[in-house]
C-alpha positions in Angstrom: -40.5 -20.1 8.9 -40.1 -20.1 12.7 -37.9 -17.2 14.0 -36.2 -16.8 17.3 -34.0 -13.9 18.4 -31.1 -14.1 20.8 -32.0 -14.1 24.5 -31.0 -11.0 26.4 -28.5 -12.1 29.1 -29.9 -9.4 31.4 -33.3 -11.0 31.5 -32.4 -14.7 31.3 -33.3 -16.9 34.2 -30.8 -19.2 35.9 -31.4 -23.0 35.9 -33.4 -24.7 38.5 -31.6 -26.1 41.5 -30.3 -29.6 41.3 -33.0 -32.2 41.9 -35.8 -30.0 40.8 -36.7 -31.9 37.7 -37.5 -35.3 39.3 -36.1 -38.8 38.7 -32.9 -39.2 36.8 -34.6 -40.9 33.8 -36.9 -37.9 33.4 -34.1 -35.5 32.4 -30.7 -35.2 30.6 -27.4 -33.7 31.5 -25.9 -30.9 29.4 -22.2 -30.4 28.5 -21.1 -27.1 26.9 -17.5 -26.4 25.8 -16.4 -22.8 26.1 -13.6 -20.4 25.3 -14.4 -16.7 25.7 -18.1 -17.1 25.2 -19.5 -14.3 27.3 -21.4 -13.0 24.2 -23.2 -16.3 23.7 -23.3 -18.3 26.9 -26.2 -16.7 28.8 -28.6 -17.3 25.9 -27.4 -20.9 25.5 -27.7 -21.6 29.2 -31.2 -20.0 29.4 -32.4 -22.2 26.6 -31.3 -25.4 28.5 -32.5 -24.2 31.9 -34.9 -27.2 32.0 -31.9 -29.5 32.8 -30.9 -30.0 36.4 -27.3 -31.0 35.6 -25.4 -28.5 33.4 -21.7 -28.8 33.0 -19.4 -26.1 31.4 -16.0 -27.3 30.4 -14.0 -24.1 29.9 -10.6 -23.6 28.2 -9.5 -20.9 30.6 -11.5 -18.1 29.2 -10.3 -14.5 29.7 -13.7 -12.9 29.7 -16.8 -13.4 31.9 -17.6 -16.9 30.6 -17.0 -18.7 33.9 -18.8 -16.0 35.9 -21.9 -16.3 33.7 -21.8 -20.2 33.8 -21.7 -20.1 37.7 -24.5 -17.6 37.8 -26.7 -20.1 36.0 -25.9 -22.8 38.5 -23.7 -24.8 36.1 -20.8 -27.0 37.3 -17.6 -25.5 35.8 -14.5 -27.4 35.0 -11.4 -26.1 33.2 -8.9 -27.8 30.9 -6.4 -26.4 28.4 -7.6 -26.9 24.9 -5.5 -29.1 22.6 -8.0 -30.3 20.1 -11.8 -30.6 19.8 -11.9 -34.4 19.8 -9.7 -34.5 22.9 -11.7 -31.8 24.7 -15.1 -33.5 24.0 -13.7 -36.9 25.0 -12.5 -35.5 28.3 -15.8 -33.8 28.9 -17.8 -37.0 28.4 -15.4 -39.5 30.0 -13.7 -37.7 32.8 -16.7 -35.9 34.3 -19.5 -37.7 36.1 -23.1 -36.9 35.1 -26.4 -37.3 36.9 -28.3 -38.7 33.9 -27.6 -41.5 31.3 -27.9 -39.1 28.3 -25.8 -36.0 27.8 -26.9 -33.1 25.5 -24.1 -31.3 23.7 -25.1 -27.8 22.4 -22.4 -25.4 21.3 -22.2 -22.2 23.2 -23.6 -20.2 20.2 -26.6 -22.6 19.8 -30.1 -22.0 21.2 -32.4 -24.9 22.0 -36.0 -24.1 21.2 -38.9 -25.5 23.3 -39.9 -28.0 20.6 -36.5 -29.6 20.6 -36.4 -29.5 24.4 -39.6 -31.5 24.6 -38.3 -34.1 22.1 -35.1 -34.5 24.1 -37.0 -35.1 27.3 -39.3 -37.5 25.6 -36.3 -39.5 24.5 -34.9 -39.6 28.1 -38.3 -40.9 29.3 -38.6 -43.6 26.7 -38.5 -47.0 28.5 -37.3 -49.1 25.6 -34.8 -46.8 23.9 -32.0 -48.6 22.1 -30.2 -45.6 20.4 -27.0 -44.4 22.0 -26.7 -41.2 19.9 -29.1 -38.8 18.3 -28.6 -36.4 15.4 -30.2 -32.9 15.3 -30.5 -30.4 12.4 -29.2 -26.8 12.8 -30.6 -23.6 11.4 -27.8 -21.1 10.7 -28.9 -17.6 11.6 -27.3 -14.5 10.0 -28.3 -10.9 9.6 -31.7 -11.5 11.4 -32.8 -14.5 9.3 -32.4 -18.2 8.8 -30.1 -19.1 5.9 -32.5 -21.7 4.5 -30.7 -22.1 1.2 -27.1 -21.0 1.6 -26.7 -22.6 5.0 -26.4 -26.2 3.7 -29.7 -27.2 5.3 -30.3 -29.8 6.4 -27.0 -30.6 8.0 -27.2 -33.1 10.9 -25.0 -33.0 14.0 -24.8 -35.5 16.9 -26.0 -33.6 19.9 -27.5 -36.2 22.3 -25.4 -39.2 23.5 -24.6 -41.8 26.0 -21.2 -40.6 27.1 -19.2 -43.8 26.9 -20.8 -45.0 23.6 -19.3 -42.3 21.3 -15.9 -41.2 20.1 -14.7 -38.2 18.1 -12.6 -37.9 14.9 -11.0 -35.1 13.0 -9.8 -31.8 14.4 -11.9 -29.7 12.0 -15.5 -30.5 11.0 -15.7 -32.9 13.9 -17.1 -36.4 13.2 -18.9 -38.3 15.9 -18.8 -42.1 15.8 -21.3 -44.1 17.8 -20.9 -47.5 19.3 -24.5 -48.6 18.8 -27.8 -47.6 17.1 -28.4 -43.9 16.2 -31.5 -41.9 15.8 -32.7 -38.5 14.5 -34.7 -35.8 16.2 -37.3 -33.7 14.4 -36.5 -30.4 16.2 -33.9 -27.8 15.2 -31.1 -26.0 16.9 -30.7 -22.3 16.1 -27.0 -21.6 15.4 -25.8 -18.0 15.9 -22.4 -18.5 14.4 -21.8 -14.8 13.8 -22.7 -13.5 17.3 -19.0 -12.6 18.0 -18.8 -10.6 14.7 -17.3 -11.0 11.3 -13.7 -10.5 12.6 -14.1 -13.5 14.9 -15.6 -15.6 12.2 -12.8 -14.8 9.8 -10.1 -15.4 12.4 -11.6 -18.8 13.3 -11.8 -19.8 9.6 -8.3 -18.6 9.0 -7.2 -21.1 11.6 -9.4 -23.8 10.2 -8.1 -23.3 6.7 -4.6 -24.5 7.6 -6.1 -27.9 8.7 -8.3 -28.0 5.6 -5.3 -27.3 3.3 -3.4 -30.2 4.8 -6.5 -32.4 4.5 -6.9 -31.4 0.9 -3.4 -32.3 0.0 -3.7 -35.7 1.9 -6.9 -36.4 0.0 -5.2 -35.7 -3.4 -2.5 -38.2 -2.5 -4.5 -41.0 -0.9 -8.2 -40.9 -1.7 -10.4 -41.5 -4.7 -13.7 -39.8 -5.4 -16.7 -42.0 -4.5 -18.8 -41.2 -7.6 -21.7 -43.3 -6.6 -22.0 -41.5 -3.2 -21.5 -38.1 -4.9 -24.4 -38.8 -7.3 -27.0 -40.7 -5.3 -25.7 -40.9 -1.8 -27.5 -39.2 1.1 -26.4 -37.2 4.1 -22.9 -37.3 5.4 -21.7 -39.8 2.7 -22.7 -37.5 -0.1 -21.1 -34.4 1.5 -17.8 -36.3 2.0 -17.8 -37.5 -1.6 -18.5 -34.0 -2.9 -15.8 -32.6 -0.7 -13.3 -35.1 -2.0 -14.3 -34.2 -5.5 -13.9 -30.4 -4.7 -10.3 -30.9 -3.8 -9.6 -31.9 -7.5 -11.5 -29.0 -9.2 -9.9 -25.8 -10.6 -11.0 -22.4 -9.4 -12.3 -23.8 -6.1 -13.3 -20.5 -4.5 -15.4 -19.3 -7.5 -17.0 -22.8 -7.9 -17.8 -22.8 -4.2 -19.6 -19.5 -4.6 -21.5 -20.5 -7.7 -22.5 -23.8 -6.1 -23.8 -22.2 -2.9 -25.3 -19.0 -4.4 -26.8 -20.4 -7.6 -27.2 -24.2 -7.4 -28.1 -24.4 -3.7 -30.3 -21.3 -4.1 -28.4 -19.0 -1.8 -29.8 -16.0 -3.8 -33.2 -16.8 -2.2 -31.7 -15.8 1.2 -31.4 -12.2 0.0 -28.5 -10.0 1.0 -27.7 -12.3 3.9 -27.2 -15.2 1.4 -25.0 -13.1 -0.9 -22.7 -12.0 2.0 -22.6 -15.5 3.5 -21.7 -17.2 0.1 -19.0 -14.5 -0.4 -17.6 -15.4 3.0 -17.5 -19.1 2.1 -15.6 -18.1 -1.1 -13.1 -16.2 1.0 -12.6 -19.3 3.2 -12.0 -21.5 0.2 -9.5 -18.9 -1.1 -7.6 -19.2 2.3 -7.5 -23.0 1.9 -6.2 -23.0 -1.7 -3.6 -20.3 -0.9 -2.3 -22.4 2.1 -2.1 -25.5 -0.1 0.2 -23.5 -2.4 2.2 -22.4 0.6 2.6 -25.9 1.9 3.7 -27.3 -1.4 6.3 -24.5 -1.9 7.7 -24.9 1.6 8.1 -28.6 1.0 10.1 -27.9 -2.1 12.3 -25.3 -0.2 10.8 -22.5 -2.3 10.0 -19.0 -1.0 6.3 -18.1 -0.8 
């Protein structure tokens, strides 16, 4: 298993000046969305320092995020955040880029050299037809990769032609491409807990309200795709299983058992146990807010 630790912001090197990487088709542009990411941003920027066109679209951070971005030579734009689909769409459509392909790492993601080399190879390919590329992520927690409890492999669209993709859903964003798609062999390293457990819980407390509404909508309007749930692959199977989960009793406990036992989370040691427990807590938030929504709609007190 390959391991990589977070990069020390104090020793990270700024990006090369614009134009240092050669012709436009030899490189890619980078877009990073930020909101109070001073803990993560320097490491993320250092890992994409091979790009000569880095853009940070900031949601008016109150910490040193903008200062760090500028110190790495990034172009910084600011826009008030309303939703992730709207923010990403603005970033890709309203900002001009130097290169035809734009790479989209999150601020808490590190791009290892192997993935960098693959991205640059795609940019140089003369007969490329794909307009979007999927990348796998390795969730890092307590000093290790969550190989079993981290739902590996989960694929995310991270390399796109800006005007050939659109975004759906406020939570668990879905990227829809207008054209052929491809997959890269390399991995991102996702340090989702870098801001601490309090930040993780606060974020998922916000997400749980959207998930509760989605669960109720699914119960009213969707059917379980049993074929996809049993033999489907990738995103289709995950969507079918999620639709099924909305209909199961004791969802928090079942989520824990599924992740810790069936998915093998116990093989991730203490980190796996803690992470599966956090996912069970998140599921409890969703179920509790479903109950709240239903009672409010009936005019009942919580």
